[in-house]
N, C-alpha and C positions, 0 to 999 in steps of 0.2 A: 795397102800396107798392113792395116789393123787385121785383115783377114789372114794374112801370111803369118803374123805373130801369133794369132789365135791357133792356126793349124800347127805351128811349131809347138806351142804349149800342149795341145792335145796329143801330139805325137810323143813328146817327152813323158807325159803322164802315162800313156799306153806302155812305153818301154819300162817305166818304173813299176807299173802294176804287174807286168809279165815277170819281171826279175824278182819281185817280192813273193810271187806264188811259186814256191819251191815244191816240186814233186819228188818224193823219195823213190828210189828204185824199188823198194819193197817196204811195206809197213802193214802189220797186222795187230789190231787191238782187240783184246778179250772183252766181251760185253760187260763183265763185271768191273772192268776198269773205270767205268763211270762213277763208281762210288769209292774208288781208290785214290786217296789223297795223302800220301806219305809226308811226314814232316822231317824225316831224316833219311839219308841214303848213303849206302856204302858202295864204293867201287870195288866189287868183290874179286874181279879178275880182268886183266887185260892180256888177251892171247895174241901174241905178236907173230906167231908162226916163224917163218924163216927170216923175218924182218927185225933182227936183233937190235938194230940201231934205233928202232922206233919206240922201244919200251919206255924209257924215262921220259922222253919227249911226249909221247901220247898220254901216258899216265898224268903228266902235268897239264896238258891241254884239256883233257876231259875234266879233271878236278877244278881247273880254273873257270872253264865255261859254266859248269854247274854252280860253282860258287858266285860267279858274276850274275847269274840269273836271279839269285835271291829267292828261290822257290822253297828252299829247305833251311831249317834252323841248324842242321848239321850235315856236312858233307865229309864222309870219312874216305880220304884218298888212300892210295895204295901204300904209301909210305907209313901213314898212321896205322893202317891195318896190319902191315907187316910188323910194326913195333908191338902191337897188341898180341899178335900171334906168337912172337918171340917170347913175350913175357907170361903167356898163359898156355900151358900144355893142353888144357881142356879144349880151349878155342882152336889151337893148332890141330888137334885131332879131328874136331868137328869140321873145320874148314877143309881139311885134306880129304876126309871121307865124303863130305858133300860134293866137292868138286870132282872127285873120283867117280861117284855114282852118276853125276851129271854127264861127265865125258864118256864113260863106258856104257851106261845104260839109258842115257838121255832121261834120267829120272831125278827130279828135284824133290829130294826127301823132306817131307814136311817137318818131321821131328828134328832133323839136323838144322834145317832152315830156321826153325823157331829158336833152337838153342843158340845158334850163331847170333840171331837177332837180339836175344836177351843179353848175351855176353858183350856185344859191341854197341848196343843201343841204336840200331838201324831198323827202320820200317820197310825199306826197300833195298834190294840188291841190284846193281847194274853190272852186267857182263859185256865186255867189249872185245871184238876180235878184229884183227887187221887182215884184210884180204889182199890189198895192194898198197905199196908204199915205195914208190920209185919215180925216177925220171926216165922217160922213154920217148919213142917216136911214134906218132900216129899220123898217117896220110901226109907224110913229109913235113910234119910239125913237131917241134920239141914240146913235150908236155910234162908237167909235174902232176902225178896222179896219186890220189889216196882213196881207198875203198874201205869202209868200215861196216861191221855188223854189230848190233846191240841187242841185248835182251834185258828186260826189267821184270824182276820177280817181287811178289809180295813176300816180305821176310817172315811174317808170322804163319804163313801157310805153305810157302814154297811154290805158290801158283804163278805161272808165267802170265804176266799181264800185257806185255807188249814186246814185239820183236820187229826189227827193221834193218834194212840194208841201204846203203847210199854211197855214191862216189862222186868225185869231182876230178876233172882233168883240165888244168889250166895251162894254156899254151904260152910260150915265151920265145924271145928271140936271143937276147944276150944275157939278161939277168934272170937266173933261175929263182922262181919263187920258193921260199922256204916250205918244206913239206909240212912243218908244224902250222904254218899259216893256212895251208890248204886244209889240214886236218881240223883246225878250228872252225872253218867255215862248214865242213861236212858235219861236224858235231852240232853246230848251231842249227843247221837245217834239220838234223834228226831230232834234236831236243824240242824243236817247235811242234813235233808231231807226238811227242812222248806224253803219256798220261801223267797228270800231276794233281 
């Protein structure tokens, strides 16, 4: 009997260890990130693509997960940033031009990045994109699926320090899991690999 209990304990421990080791779909860290330890971060953009219903939910999820981690003295969420942009024309112009260059040219302009950093008081910028946000069927199973991409920039230089992609598909039978809950787990997985 004691051997059986011991085997069960080992089995449960192995399951716990495997579930604790989360591997992201994709993660790339710049070697310079080993010396990058920002004290403040701004969620500069959440690109929801065609998933309009995800915008406010995901903005809140990302901000809450970052705040809960207590890694930063300041987390500037999208609502706070939008208020600052609305009240400051210089900031509005800098953010619009920076994001435009990033989207059209894939160029993180160091001058604009530094300017935004000084105006909002952030040492790092986080960009989030939603690839999948839906309920679907996979192999005759109902699943709630969320897939996110993230990029972390050093605000003073505009340098890309980290980028990653990850997804989760949680199956269900009767009760649909909230996509916000799935997104929170995806964000937690991703932030565990983010330089800080």
